[in-house]
C-alpha positions in Angstrom: 0.0 0.0 0.0 1.4 3.4 -1.0 0.9 6.2 1.7 -0.9 9.3 0.6 1.2 12.4 1.0 -0.6 15.5 2.2 0.7 18.4 0.0 -0.2 20.9 2.7 2.2 19.2 5.1 5.2 19.9 2.9 7.3 22.6 4.5 7.9 26.0 3.0 11.5 26.8 2.3 12.4 30.3 3.5 15.5 32.4 3.2 16.1 35.0 5.9 18.7 37.7 6.4 19.9 39.0 9.8 21.2 42.6 9.2 22.9 44.1 12.3 24.0 47.7 12.4 25.1 49.7 15.5 23.8 46.9 17.7 20.3 47.0 16.1 18.7 44.2 14.0 16.5 45.0 11.1 13.1 43.4 11.7 9.8 43.1 9.7 6.2 42.8 10.7 2.8 42.9 9.2 1.0 46.0 10.4 -2.0 44.0 11.9 0.2 41.5 13.8 2.0 41.6 17.1 5.1 39.5 16.1 8.2 40.3 14.1 10.4 38.3 11.8 13.6 38.6 9.8 13.4 40.0 6.3 13.3 37.4 3.5 10.8 35.0 2.2 9.9 32.0 0.1 12.3 30.2 -2.2 10.7 29.8 -5.7 11.2 26.7 -7.8 14.7 26.6 -9.5 15.9 29.5 -7.2 18.8 29.3 -4.8 18.3 30.4 -1.2 20.6 33.4 -1.5 19.0 34.5 -4.7 15.6 34.3 -3.0 16.8 36.5 -0.2 18.2 39.1 -2.6 14.9 39.0 -4.6 12.6 39.1 -1.6 14.4 42.1 0.0 14.4 43.9 -3.3 10.6 43.3 -3.7 9.9 44.2 0.0 11.8 47.5 0.2 14.2 47.9 -2.7 16.9 46.5 -0.5 20.3 45.8 -2.0 22.1 43.4 0.2 25.4 41.5 0.6 25.0 38.1 2.1 27.9 37.1 4.4 27.8 34.1 6.7 25.5 31.2 7.3 24.0 31.3 10.8 21.5 28.4 11.1 18.8 26.3 9.7 15.5 26.5 11.6 12.7 23.9 11.3 9.5 25.5 12.6 5.9 24.5 13.0 3.1 27.0 13.7 -0.6 27.7 13.2 -1.8 30.4 10.8 -5.6 30.9 10.8 -6.1 27.5 12.6 -4.1 25.7 9.9 -0.8 24.1 10.8 2.2 25.1 8.7 5.8 24.0 8.6 8.7 25.9 7.3 12.5 25.4 7.1 14.3 28.7 7.3 17.9 29.2 6.2 19.3 32.2 8.1 22.3 34.2 7.0 24.0 37.4 8.2 24.4 40.2 5.8 24.7 43.9 5.0 22.2 46.4 3.7 23.9 48.4 1.1 21.4 51.2 0.5 20.1 52.0 3.9 21.8 52.5 7.3 20.6 52.6 10.9 18.6 54.5 12.1 17.0 55.0 8.7 14.0 52.7 8.3 13.6 51.1 4.8 10.4 52.1 3.2 8.2 49.2 2.4 7.0 48.4 -1.1 4.2 46.3 0.4 1.2 48.1 2.0 0.9 45.6 4.9 4.6 45.2 5.7 6.7 47.5 7.8 10.5 47.4 8.7 12.2 48.8 11.8 15.4 48.5 13.8 15.4 46.9 17.2 18.3 46.5 19.7 19.6 43.0 19.5 19.2 42.9 23.3 15.4 43.5 23.0 14.3 40.7 20.7 11.9 39.3 23.3 10.2 42.7 23.5 9.9 42.7 19.7 8.3 39.3 19.8 10.7 37.9 17.2 9.5 34.6 15.7 10.5 31.8 15.6 11.5 32.2 19.2 14.8 30.3 19.0 16.2 33.2 17.0 15.9 35.5 20.1 18.9 33.6 21.5 20.7 32.3 18.4 21.2 35.8 16.8 22.8 37.5 19.8 25.0 34.4 20.3 26.0 34.5 16.7 26.8 38.2 16.6 28.6 38.1 20.0 30.6 34.8 19.5 30.3 34.3 15.8 28.8 30.8 16.3 27.2 29.3 13.2 26.2 26.1 11.6 23.3 25.3 14.0 20.4 23.1 13.3 17.3 24.2 15.3 13.9 22.6 15.5 10.7 23.7 17.2 9.1 20.4 16.1 11.5 17.8 17.5 12.3 17.7 21.2 
């Protein structure tokens, strides 16, 4: 017997960029939501993760970026409108070439906003997924990378 695969259970592949300037991390949020996330987005078919990050940041705020180092891969499960979703995010550090702290990038999307938050205040910013609240300060303080993180497995 062949098992049926639920297409909705396949994880989304996400590329994210952690941009740190003057001790502040660039975060994004949807105007109607109370959580934040790192800029980036979905990887399209036949697109590399770094290319997806560059494309997404250009689409989101005309961001020109340089991608530096790999930080971590984060497997994450969450509910969106009572529907369970899974994603695998590949997180890199990088530089924003056409905007500097404290200037906020202007959004090209009506429901999306960007702002800088002290890397010591990621809990207050309600950064999701939650493991990034610890991983990012550790990475930028100690330069640790190459982590595998899961909110699904114990």
